[in-house]
N, C-alpha and C positions, 0 to 999 in steps of 0.2 A: 115253108115247113110248119107242121101242125104244132101249135102251142100246147104244152102239157096242161091238163086240167088241174084245178086247185086240189082235188082229192089225191092226185097221184104225184105231187111234187114235194120233195124234201131233200135236203141237205147233201150237196155235192162236195163240200169241203168242211174243214173244222172251223171255219170263220164264224164268230159269234154274230148272230143277226142283230141289226140295228134296233129292231123293235124290242128285243130282249134287253138291250142296254138301256133303252129309254124307260122300259117298264120297271127295271130293277133299280135304276139310279146309280149303278156301279160302272166304273171305268173298265175298258176292255182288259187291261192288265190284271185287274182284280178278279174278273170273271174267269180268265184263263188260268189264273193261279188256283181258283176254287175247283175248276175242272180237273186240273192236274192232281190236286189233293184227293178228289173223289176217285179218280182213276186208280190211285194208289190204295186207299182204304177199301174200295169196293172190289178190288182184285178183278178188274174188268177182263184182262186176258184169260184168267181162269174161268170166268163165266162163259166167255165165248168158246173156250175149249170144251166146257161141259155140254154146250149145245151141239157140238160136233157139226158145225156148219162151215161153209167156205164159199168160194166163188160160185155163183149160180144157185145157191140155196134159197129156199122159200121159208121164211120164219115170221112168227107173230110176236109182237111186244104187247102183251095184254095188261092193261092198266098202265099205259105208256106215259101218263102224266105230261111233263113238259118235253118229252122226247129224248132224254139223256141217252138211254140205251138204243132207242130207235136210230139215232145218228150213227152210233158205232156199228150197229148191225148193218145199216145201209152201206157203210164203208166196206164191211167184210164180205157181203154177198155180191157187191159190185153191180154193174149195169145189167148183167145177165140174171141176177137174182131179184128177189122181191121181199119187201118187209111190210107187214100189215100192222099198223099202229092202232090198237084198239082202246077206246075209252067210252065211258057212258055219260060223263058230266059235260055240260055245255061249255063251261070255261076251259076244260082240258081240250075238248075238241077244237075250240077256237084257237087255243095256243098252238096246237099241232098244225092247224090250217095256216096260221100266220107263218109258222116256221117253214111249212111246205112252200108257201108263196115266196118267201124271201130267198130260199135256197135253190129251188127249181130242179130238184131231183125227181125223176120219173120212176124210180124203183121202190117208192114208198107209197102206200095207200092208207089213208086215214079211214078207219072203220068205226061206225057208231055201234057199240055193243049194247046188250041188254043185261039186266041183273041176273037173268037165267040163261044166258048164252052169249058167246063172243061174236056171232054173226059172220063166221068164217066158212069158206067153202069146204065141203067134205073131202077128206083124203087129199088135201092140197099142200100140206106143210111138212117140212123136214124137221122143224123144231118150234117150240113155243117157250117164251120167257115170261115169267111173272115175278116182278120185283116189288116187294112191300105192298102187295095188293091182294094176295090170297086171303088174308085175314078179314078183308073188307067185303068179301063175296058172301052175302047173306044166303044166296042160293048156290052154295058151293057144289052140291051134288050135280045139279043141272049144268053148272058151268063146266065141271070136269067132264061130264058126258059130252058137251059141245066141243071141248078141246080134244077129247079122245077121237071124236068123229073127224075133226079137222086134220089130225095128224095122219100121215101115211104109216102103214105098218113099219115098225122100226124107228119111227120118228120120236124125238126126245122132248120131254117136258122138264124144264128147269124152273124151280121155285126158290126164291130167296125171301125170307121174312124175318121179323124180329122175334127173338125168344122171350117168353114171359118169365117173370121172376118166380112164378108158381106154375110149373108145367102140369101139376095135378089138378088144377082148378077146372071148372066146367068150361066148355067151349065159349059160352056166352060171356062168362067172366073174363076169359082171356081176350076175346075180340073187343070187349068194351074198353080194354086198355090198349087196343090197336096192336096186339101181339097174338102169336099162336105157337104152341109147342110143335116141334118137328115130329114128335111121335104121333100126335093127333093127325097132322097133315099126312103122314105116311099111311096111317090107317085108312084115311079117306081116299087117298090115291089108289091104294090096293083095291079097295071096294069098288072103285070106278073101272077097274080092269087093267090098270097100268102095272108094269113090273118096275120095282125100285132098282135102280142101277147103283146108286150110292147116296149116302147121307152124311153130311158134315154139320154137326150141331154147333160147332164153333168156327164157322167159315171165316167170319171177319167181324170187326166192330165198325159201326158207322161213324160219321163225323162227330157225333155226340157221345160216342163211347158205348153205344148200345149193342149188345150181342146179336149177330145176324147169322142164321143158319142157311144152308143150301141143300136142297133135295133134288136129285136127278132121277128121272123115271123115263120110261119109254113105252110106246104102244107096242105090244107083242106082235111078232110077225105072224103068229097063228092065233086064232080066236081063243079067248079064255072066258070062263064063267066069272063075271065080276063078283058074284056072291060066293064063289067056291073057295 
């Protein structure tokens, strides 16, 4: 039987990988409790619902970090689906690769993105998720264009990010504090050609009590003029 490649392996179960335990210095029970806590405040089921995905779907986790959502997406799309975990930093790519190696799932592919594009195949995805990473995208217009191309017509883009204390401040000032207003993100998404499905400026509060919003958009089924 062909052994899955390192790029295409990730998480068959909810088991916490040994490498993660060793790296964190935490016991399994502590990590499992933290995971349950995050699932609660992050409202994970609502995020999955917003993506409108299921068995057999193809979805990207852009800015995947340590793979928290990648794991859950892999579980939801099943063996017939596919999850693309996109990162640009070497440490994050290495973490995702180690996670892939430890879990042996072949429905996840780790992708090296660029600051101006996700490196995803055109018209290949049913949904894209971006959690706490959109404000870090210095070339956000180019990135949105890449995500637009990667989605199939009707495909969904779901962005979660931290709300700034001053939503009227300049974009540079907001992103310098690692936050971004949902109103500004919505304007950029509309300019990129997406249609906004819903916006929730008070979606949840993270584990540190910071306000997090959720914006749901989709690639229209008919072409539109992004500047119209």
